[in-house]
Every structure is written in C-alpha cells, then in structure tokens.
C-alpha positions in Angstrom: 5.9 17.4 -14.1 8.7 17.3 -11.7 10.4 14.7 -9.6 11.7 14.9 -6.1 14.8 13.7 -4.3 14.1 12.1 -0.9 16.9 12.2 1.5 17.0 9.4 4.0 18.4 11.8 6.6 15.7 14.4 6.0 13.5 14.9 9.0 9.9 13.8 8.3 6.7 14.7 10.2 4.5 12.1 11.7 2.1 10.7 9.0 -1.1 8.8 9.9 -3.2 7.3 7.1 -6.8 6.3 8.0 -8.6 3.7 5.9 -11.6 1.5 6.1 -14.9 0.5 4.6 -17.2 3.2 3.4 -19.5 4.7 6.1 -17.5 3.5 9.1 -16.5 7.1 10.1 -13.0 7.5 8.8 -13.4 11.2 8.2 -14.7 11.8 11.8 -11.8 9.8 13.4 -9.1 11.2 11.2 -10.4 14.8 11.7 -10.6 14.3 15.5 -7.0 13.1 15.5 -5.9 16.2 13.6 -7.8 18.6 15.9 -6.3 16.9 19.0 -2.7 17.2 17.7 -3.3 20.9 16.7 -4.6 21.7 20.2 -1.4 20.2 21.6 0.5 23.0 19.7 1.6 21.0 16.7 1.2 22.3 13.1 -1.1 19.8 11.5 -2.4 19.2 8.0 -5.6 17.1 7.5 -5.9 15.8 3.9 -8.6 13.9 2.1 -8.0 11.8 -1.0 -11.6 10.6 -1.2 -13.3 11.9 -4.4 -16.4 12.3 -2.3 -14.7 14.8 0.0 -16.4 15.4 3.4 -13.8 17.3 5.3 -15.6 20.6 4.5 -18.8 19.0 5.9 -17.3 17.7 9.1 -15.5 21.0 9.9 -18.4 23.1 8.6 -16.0 25.3 6.5 -15.2 25.3 2.8 -11.8 23.7 2.4 -9.6 24.3 -0.6 -8.8 21.7 -3.2 -5.4 23.2 -4.2 -3.7 24.8 -1.2 -4.1 24.1 2.5 -6.7 26.3 4.2 -6.5 27.4 7.9 -9.3 25.8 9.9 -8.2 27.0 13.3 -5.0 27.7 15.1 -2.3 25.2 14.0 -4.8 23.2 11.9 -5.0 23.3 8.1 -7.1 21.3 5.7 -6.8 20.2 2.0 -9.1 18.2 -0.2 -6.9 16.9 -3.0 -8.4 17.5 -6.4 -7.0 14.4 -8.1 -8.3 15.4 -11.6 -6.4 18.7 -11.3 -3.3 16.9 -10.1 -3.6 14.4 -13.0 -3.9 17.1 -15.7 -1.1 19.1 -14.2 1.3 16.1 -14.1 0.3 13.9 -17.1 -0.8 16.2 -19.9 1.4 14.5 -22.5 0.2 11.1 -21.4 -3.4 12.1 -21.7 -2.8 13.7 -25.1 -1.4 10.5 -26.5 -4.2 8.3 -25.0 -6.9 10.7 -26.2 -5.5 10.8 -29.8 -5.2 7.0 -29.8 -8.9 6.7 -29.0 -9.8 9.4 -31.6 -7.9 7.5 -34.3 -10.1 4.5 -33.5 -13.2 6.6 -34.3 -14.4 7.5 -30.8 -16.0 10.9 -30.1 -13.5 13.5 -28.8 -15.6 14.0 -25.5 -15.6 10.2 -24.8 -11.9 10.0 -25.7 -11.1 12.8 -23.2 -13.0 11.0 -20.4 -11.2 7.7 -21.1 -7.8 9.4 -20.6 -8.3 9.3 -16.8 -6.8 5.9 -16.3 -8.0 3.9 -13.2 -5.7 4.3 -10.3 -3.7 7.3 -11.5 -5.8 9.7 -9.4 -4.9 7.7 -6.3 -1.3 7.8 -7.2 -1.3 11.6 -7.4 -3.2 11.9 -4.1 -0.3 10.0 -2.4 2.2 12.0 -4.4 0.7 15.2 -3.0 0.9 13.6 0.5 4.6 13.0 0.0 5.1 16.6 -1.2 3.3 18.1 1.8 5.2 15.8 4.3 8.5 16.8 2.7 7.7 20.5 2.7 8.9 21.2 6.2 5.6 23.0 7.0 4.0 20.4 9.2 4.7 18.5 12.4 2.0 16.0 11.5 0.0 15.1 8.4 -3.3 13.1 8.7 -4.7 11.5 5.6 -8.4 10.6 5.3 -8.5 8.1 2.4 -11.3 6.8 0.1 -13.0 3.5 1.0 -10.8 0.4 1.5 -11.0 -0.9 -2.0 -9.6 2.3 -3.5 -7.0 2.6 -0.8 -5.7 -0.9 -1.5 -5.6 -0.1 -5.3 -3.7 3.0 -4.4 -1.0 0.9 -2.7 -0.9 -1.8 -5.4 -1.1 0.4 -8.5 2.6 1.4 -8.6 3.6 -2.3 -8.8 0.9 -3.1 -11.3 2.2 -0.3 -13.6 5.9 -1.0 -13.0 5.6 -4.8 -12.9 8.7 -5.2 -10.8 12.2 -5.0 -12.1 11.3 -6.9 -15.3 8.6 -4.3 -16.0 11.1 -1.5 -15.7 13.4 -3.2 -18.2 10.6 -3.8 -20.6 9.6 -0.1 -20.5 13.2 1.0 -21.3 13.3 -1.4 -24.2 9.9 -0.2 -25.5 11.1 3.4 -25.3 14.2 2.6 -27.4 12.2 0.7 -30.0 9.6 3.5 -30.2 12.2 6.2 -31.0 13.3 4.1 -34.0 9.7 3.2 -35.2 8.2 6.7 -34.7 9.3 8.1 -38.1 7.6 5.2 -39.9 4.5 5.0 -37.8 3.2 8.6 -37.5 0.9 9.3 -34.5 0.6 5.7 -33.4 3.8 5.8 -31.4 4.1 8.0 -28.2 6.3 11.1 -28.4 9.1 12.1 -25.9 6.7 14.0 -23.6 4.8 10.7 -23.0 8.0 8.8 -22.1 9.4 11.7 -20.0 6.2 11.9 -17.9 5.9 8.1 -17.5 9.6 8.0 -16.4 8.9 10.7 -13.8 5.8 8.8 -12.7 7.8 5.7 -12.2 10.3 7.7 -10.1 7.4 9.1 -8.0 6.0 5.7 -7.5 9.4 4.5 -6.1 9.4 7.6 -3.8 5.9 6.8 -2.6 6.9 3.2 -1.8 9.9 4.4 0.1 7.8 7.0 1.9 5.0 4.8 3.1 7.6 2.3 4.4 9.4 4.9 6.6 8.9 4.4 10.3 7.1 7.7 10.8 4.2 6.6 8.6 1.5 4.3 9.9 -1.9 3.0 8.8 -4.9 2.9 11.0 -8.1 1.0 10.1 -11.5 2.2 11.1 -14.4 -0.3 11.3 -17.8 -0.8 12.8 -18.8 -3.8 15.0 -20.6 -5.5 12.1 -19.8 -8.7 10.2 -19.2 -7.2 6.7 -17.0 -4.4 8.2 -14.9 -6.9 10.1 -14.4 -9.2 7.1 -13.3 -6.2 4.8 -11.0 -4.9 7.6 -9.4 -8.4 7.9 -8.7 -8.4 4.1 -7.3 -4.9 4.3 -5.2 -5.8 7.3 -3.7 -8.8 5.4 -3.1 -6.7 2.2 -1.4 -3.8 4.0 0.9 -6.1 6.0 1.8 -7.9 2.7 3.2 -4.6 1.5 5.3 -4.2 4.7 3.4 -1.2 6.0 3.0 -0.8 9.7 -0.6 -0.7 11.1 -0.3 0.8 14.6 -4.0 0.9 15.5 -7.6 -0.3 14.9 -10.4 2.0 15.7 -13.9 0.6 16.3 -16.5 3.3 15.7 -20.2 3.7 16.3 -20.5 1.2 19.1 -24.0 1.1 20.6 -24.3 1.6 24.4 -25.2 -1.4 26.5 -27.9 0.4 28.5 -31.1 -1.7 29.0 -33.3 1.4 28.7 -33.1 1.7 24.9 -35.8 -0.9 24.0 -35.6 -4.4 22.6 -34.6 -3.3 19.1 -31.4 -1.5 20.1 -30.7 -4.1 22.9 -30.4 -6.8 20.2 -27.9 -4.7 18.3 -26.0 -3.7 21.4 -25.6 -7.4 22.4 -24.5 -8.3 18.9 -21.9 -5.4 19.0 -20.6 -6.9 22.3 -19.9 -10.2 20.6 -18.2 -8.6 17.7 -16.0 -6.5 20.0 -14.5 -9.7 21.4 -13.9 -11.0 17.9 -12.1 -7.8 16.9 -9.9 -7.8 19.9 -8.9 -11.5 19.3 -8.5 -11.1 15.5 -6.2 -8.1 15.4 -4.0 -8.9 18.5 -1.3 -7.6 19.2 -2.3 -4.4 17.3 -4.0 -2.0 19.8 -7.7 -1.6 19.4 -9.4 1.8 20.3 -13.1 2.3 20.8 -15.6 5.1 20.1 -19.3 4.9 21.0 -22.1 6.2 18.9 -22.8 9.8 19.9 -26.2 11.4 20.7 -25.5 14.1 18.1 -23.4 14.3 14.9 -19.8 15.4 15.7 -19.6 18.5 13.5 -17.0 21.2 14.1 -13.6 21.2 15.9 -14.9 21.2 19.5 -17.1 18.1 18.9 -14.3 16.4 17.0 -11.9 17.1 19.9 -14.3 15.3 22.3 -14.2 12.3 19.9 -10.4 12.2 20.1 -10.6 12.2 23.9 -13.0 9.2 23.8 -10.7 7.3 21.4 -7.3 8.0 22.7 -7.9 9.2 26.3 -4.7 10.5 27.8 -2.5 9.1 25.1 -1.0 11.3 22.4 -2.9 10.6 19.1 0.4 10.7 17.1 2.1 8.0 19.2 3.2 4.9 17.3 1.2 2.4 19.3 2.6 -0.7 17.7 5.5 -1.6 15.4 6.0 -5.1 14.0 8.5 -6.6 11.5 6.8 -8.0 8.4 9.9 -9.2 6.3 13.1 -10.8 7.4 15.7 -13.4 6.2 16.8 -16.5 8.1 19.8 -18.6 7.3 19.7 -22.4 7.6 22.7 -24.7 7.3 22.9 -28.5 7.7 26.1 -29.3 9.4 26.1 -32.9 8.1 25.6 -32.1 4.4 26.8 -28.5 4.3 23.4 -27.8 2.6 22.7 -24.1 2.8 19.3 -22.4 2.7 18.1 -18.8 2.8 14.5 -18.3 4.0 12.6 -15.1 3.2 10.0 -14.8 6.0 6.8 -12.8 5.3 4.3 -12.2 8.1 0.8 -12.3 6.6 -2.1 -11.9 9.1 -4.9 -14.4 8.6 -2.7 -16.5 6.3 -3.9 -19.7 8.0 -7.5 -18.9 6.9 -6.5 -18.3 3.2 -7.9 -20.8 0.7 -5.3 -20.1 -2.0 -1.6 -19.2 -1.5 0.9 -19.1 -4.4 4.5 -17.9 -4.8 6.0 -17.6 -8.2 9.6 -16.5 -9.2 10.0 -13.9 -11.9 13.6 -12.9 -12.4 14.6 -10.8 -9.3 11.0 -10.7 -8.1 8.5 -13.0 -6.6 4.8 -12.8 -7.0 2.9 -13.6 -3.8 -0.8 -14.4 -4.1 -3.1 -14.7 -1.0 -6.6 -15.3 -2.2 -7.5 -12.0 -3.9 -4.5 -10.1 -2.8 -1.3 -10.1 -4.9 2.0 -8.5 -4.4 5.2 -8.3 -6.5 8.1 -8.3 -4.0 11.6 -7.4 -5.3 14.1 -9.8 -3.7 17.0 -8.6 -1.6 20.3 -8.8 -3.5 21.4 -11.7 -1.3 18.8 -13.9 -2.9 19.3 -12.9 -6.5 21.6 -15.8 -7.4 19.7 -18.4 -5.4 17.0 -20.7 -6.7 13.5 -20.6 -5.2 13.0 -24.1 -3.8 9.5 -24.0 -2.2 7.3 -22.1 0.2 5.9 -23.1 3.5 2.9 -21.9 5.5 3.4 -21.8 9.2 0.4 -20.3 11.0 0.4 -16.7 9.8 4.0 -16.8 8.5 4.9 -17.5 4.9 8.4 -18.9 4.4 9.9 -18.8 0.9 13.0 -21.1 0.8 15.9 -20.4 -1.5 18.9 -22.7 -2.2 22.1 -22.5 -4.1 21.9 -23.7 -7.7 22.9 -27.4 -7.8 25.9 -28.2 -9.9 24.8 -30.4 -12.7 26.8 -33.6 -13.5 27.1 -32.5 -17.2 28.7 -29.2 -16.1 31.3 -31.1 -14.2 32.2 -33.1 -17.3 32.5 -30.2 -19.7 36.3 -30.0 -19.5 36.8 -33.7 -20.0 37.6 -35.1 -23.4 34.7 -37.3 -24.4 36.9 -39.9 -26.2 39.0 -40.3 -23.1 35.9 -40.6 -20.9 34.4 -43.3 -23.2 37.7 -45.2 -23.1 37.8 -45.2 -19.3 34.2 -46.4 -19.1 34.8 -49.3 -21.5 37.9 -50.3 -19.5 35.8 -50.3 -16.4 33.3 -52.6 -18.0 36.0 -55.0 -19.1 37.3 -55.3 -15.5 33.8 -56.3 -14.4 
C-alpha cells in the first residue's frame, strides 16, 4: 500500500462527481457528460464507484474493472472493483480482523466476509479517483457514484475513522501502547503491517479531503421531479455543503412532456412534474438547474448519450464550473465601548432554517456540527484554537459559531498576592466602614 504526495501547484484536470437517489439516471447523465467532453477533443475518463456497475450497459461495451478501457476516440471507461482495491491496499488490516474473528470461534469463511469493513470500499473508490486525476493522462474525469446514501457515507467515513485531531492523537497513543503489550498478549494485538496500512490509509483520507475541496472538483446532483427524490436531494445538498464541497449544478431527469395527447394518466403526472419543477428551482437557487425530458427510447450507446448532453447543457461546455459559492469564512467583531473581541466562524448550511435539531459541540481543536441526521467534525482554523466557544446562532441558512477570548478569572489575578497581606487589607477596610 503506497501513499501519494499532492502538490498544490500540480495541474489538475476537471473532475465532476455525479450523485443522487437510486434510479434517477445518474449513469446516463454522467456518461452523456463524458461523451460530450470527449467529442470536444478532450481526453476523458468516465468512472463508476457503484457496486452495481452499469457503465458497461449504457455504453453497450464490456468495461474493465482494473484499467481504463477505450470506448471511443478520447473516451475511456473504468468500473472500479472496490473489493480488489481493498485487498490490494489493506491485506494486513484484513488479516488481523479475520484472525480476531476466528479467535472468537467464528467460521473462517464468515470471518473472511466480515473483514470488509463498511465504508472502506467507498474510500478506495475515491482514492482511485485521486490517483487517476493526478496521473496526468486526463483532461477531465467524470465519476458516476453509488446512490446518495453511500456517497454521503463515502464523504463522512474519513472523519468517522479519524475522529478529528483527537482521533489521530489517540491512534498514535494506541500504536505506542500496542508495541509494548504485544510480547505479552500474543495474537490479540495488531502487528506492524496493520499500523503501517492504517497510517497510510489516514494519509490517503487527508489527501482525499484536500482533493475534493480543490476548485476543479464539483458535485452535481441528479434527481427526478418527485417528492421523495426532492427530499433526499435536499438532504444531500445540505450534507455536501456542510463538508465545504462545491455543488455547481442540479440536473432534473426524466421530466414528462406536457403534451395533452398522452391521455389522462400521463397528464396527471405531467402536471405534478410541472409543480415540482417550480419547487426545485426555488429550493436550490442560486445553484443552476438543468433539465432533461424522458426520451422515447432508452439512451444506449455514445450517440444517444451525446444527444442527452445536448438537451441538458445546450451550447454550454459540460465541464464549465456553473456556480461557485463560499461555505466557510471567519468574521471579526469588536465592541469599541468594552473592547470585547469576538471571532465568528460562519458556515453556510442550505435548508438550515428547516432543520429540527442543530447542535455544535467543542472537542479540543475540533467542533462537531449536527444538523438533524447529518454530522460533521470540523477542524478549527489555528486562529480559533486558543479561543473559547461561546455560543452558536442560526440566521436563516447561516450557522454562526461565536468564539471569545478566555476570560481572566479573579482568582488568577490574585495568585501573586500574599494571602496574609490580602486578609489584613480586607480587615482594615472593614474597620474603616
């Protein structure tokens, strides 16, 4: 298992990550984007991280799971085999977990299955995306992800494993203690391969976080004009913004035509779609919204997919960054009368005003932000390390976390004063009264 060094000055291709509820047509929209870019003369890689890969189906060719396969001129495809990536990178980790289960009496076959820890496959899918983007082979990389829930877990899992700065420190302490305890505990303590692989994994997670926050990387959410799809997309929209990732477009797919010649059944659904289209436009403003109508035939093959891209993007370049918004910033506030100083960490959280539960907790140099079912560990900027978290304020869709300087306690001011002298002065003051 090897790590990588990401240079901030290294040129990076345009990376577009499509996500959305299952069945909305992410594969079709992402594949059409890749075809359009390739036919503009750019070298493009279309990748899939969905375990139920369908790139081969939509292009009507068998796409490789290990190395990019040429689909047509300038266009290559890759269906990431996450199980293969996991075994290649974490054999020592799996060996320890498997032996631990066996020591507890589990069958070896079941123990082997349990070594595939939830979320690790998604991490290695993103890690492969970073490797391809940094390879210098592509002008653009388009990623077709698994359904929204898995994609959100893919973003959150690095922080869940690392647990912020405190989690990193705990892991270092555990590693040191394990090296001392291993001679006495036999196989119950992980060996060096385990720790080396987890260390590299933590480094890769940091690389992934830096990578997806770079300006060339954007998310696009695909949804259908239906209530459940809209609700899930709103949750994803909030979650992705909470991680500071730019969403530069929303694609509404499978819109029914408004023709009155399709019969009462389809007219009802067409009218319902029209109402939902207005809701989507209002809900996700100012993020641009693109539309794609349901086709008469299934869009299979590069030519049909190219037609889809023309319907979605028209004359605009599909790799254009259509919107860029700032999600985190710090504001300073000073009261001229009292010289009271405040630093405010501002976090833009879409649909925050609709959230039922919002909490912010301080944990060392991190804060834990909870918005309903979404949770994020945010490492504070160094400027806020020494300040005390005072409170948080909800203002429309803006979460403001207020920090203040630690108050100087009265007892601390008296530390250098001889208590006998202090008591004498106090008694004299009482006598004068």
